[in-house]
C-alpha positions in Angstrom: 0.0 0.0 0.0 2.8 2.5 0.8 4.5 1.7 -2.4 1.6 3.0 -4.5 1.5 6.3 -2.6 5.2 6.7 -3.1 4.7 6.1 -6.8 1.9 8.7 -7.0 4.1 11.2 -5.1 6.9 10.7 -7.6 4.5 11.2 -10.5 3.1 14.4 -9.1 6.5 15.9 -8.3 8.0 14.9 -11.7 5.1 16.4 -13.6 5.0 19.7 -11.8 8.3 21.2 -13.1 7.4 20.4 -16.7 4.1 22.2 -16.3 5.7 25.3 -14.8 8.4 25.4 -17.4 5.9 25.3 -20.2 3.8 28.0 -18.6 6.9 30.1 -18.0 8.1 29.9 -21.5 4.6 30.8 -22.9 4.4 33.7 -20.6 7.7 35.2 -21.6 6.9 34.9 -25.3 3.6 36.7 -24.9 5.3 39.5 -22.8 7.7 40.4 -25.7 5.3 40.2 -28.6 4.8 43.9 -28.7 8.6 44.5 -28.6 9.0 42.3 -31.7 6.1 44.0 -33.6 7.0 47.7 -32.7 10.3 47.9 -30.9 10.6 51.7 -31.1 7.3 52.5 -29.4 6.7 49.3 -27.3 7.7 51.0 -24.0 5.5 54.0 -24.6 2.5 51.8 -25.6 2.9 49.6 -22.5 3.2 52.6 -20.2 0.1 54.3 -21.8 -1.9 51.1 -21.6 -0.9 50.5 -18.0 -2.0 53.9 -16.8 -5.0 53.8 -19.0 -6.1 50.6 -17.4 -5.9 52.3 -14.0 -7.8 55.4 -15.0 -10.5 54.1 -17.3 -12.6 52.6 -14.6 -13.2 56.1 -13.3 -15.2 56.8 -16.5 -17.4 53.8 -15.7 -18.6 55.3 -12.4 -20.7 58.2 -13.8 -22.4 55.9 -16.4 -23.2 53.4 -13.7 -24.5 56.1 -11.3 -26.9 57.6 -13.8 -27.9 54.1 -15.1 -27.7 52.5 -18.5 -31.1 53.6 -19.6 -30.5 54.1 -23.3 -28.9 51.7 -25.8 -26.2 54.4 -26.5 -25.2 54.6 -22.8 -25.0 50.8 -22.7 -22.9 50.7 -25.9 -20.5 53.4 -24.4 -20.2 51.4 -21.2 -19.4 48.1 -23.0 -17.0 50.0 -25.3 -15.1 51.5 -22.4 -15.1 48.0 -20.7 -13.6 46.5 -23.9 -10.9 49.2 -24.1 -10.1 48.7 -20.4 -9.6 44.9 -21.0 -7.3 45.6 -24.0 -5.3 48.1 -21.9 -5.0 45.6 -19.1 -3.7 42.9 -21.5 -1.2 45.2 -23.2 -0.1 47.1 -20.1 0.2 44.2 -17.7 3.9 43.8 -18.3 4.8 47.4 -17.8 6.4 47.1 -14.4 8.2 43.9 -15.3 10.1 45.7 -18.0 11.3 48.6 -15.9 12.8 46.4 -13.1 
């Protein structure tokens, strides 16, 4: 009985490093996609998106306080939300690059 638990422990520990290595390599490739596409402006774009992702939610508050009564207000809200998600995705590596 104890042999089977030791075998399962070895399997779980041996599979963990390979999973983390694959995740780490995929992460680092995604972080530098912008640098490969536009190397001269990548830093400025990341900085702008980072700070935009922080400031954009403040534009949501007035829309939510007044209510999304018309289709135009709803479209503006979802448009701002989409822009915020894009800014979060692009700007998420900003601090990693500066350290």
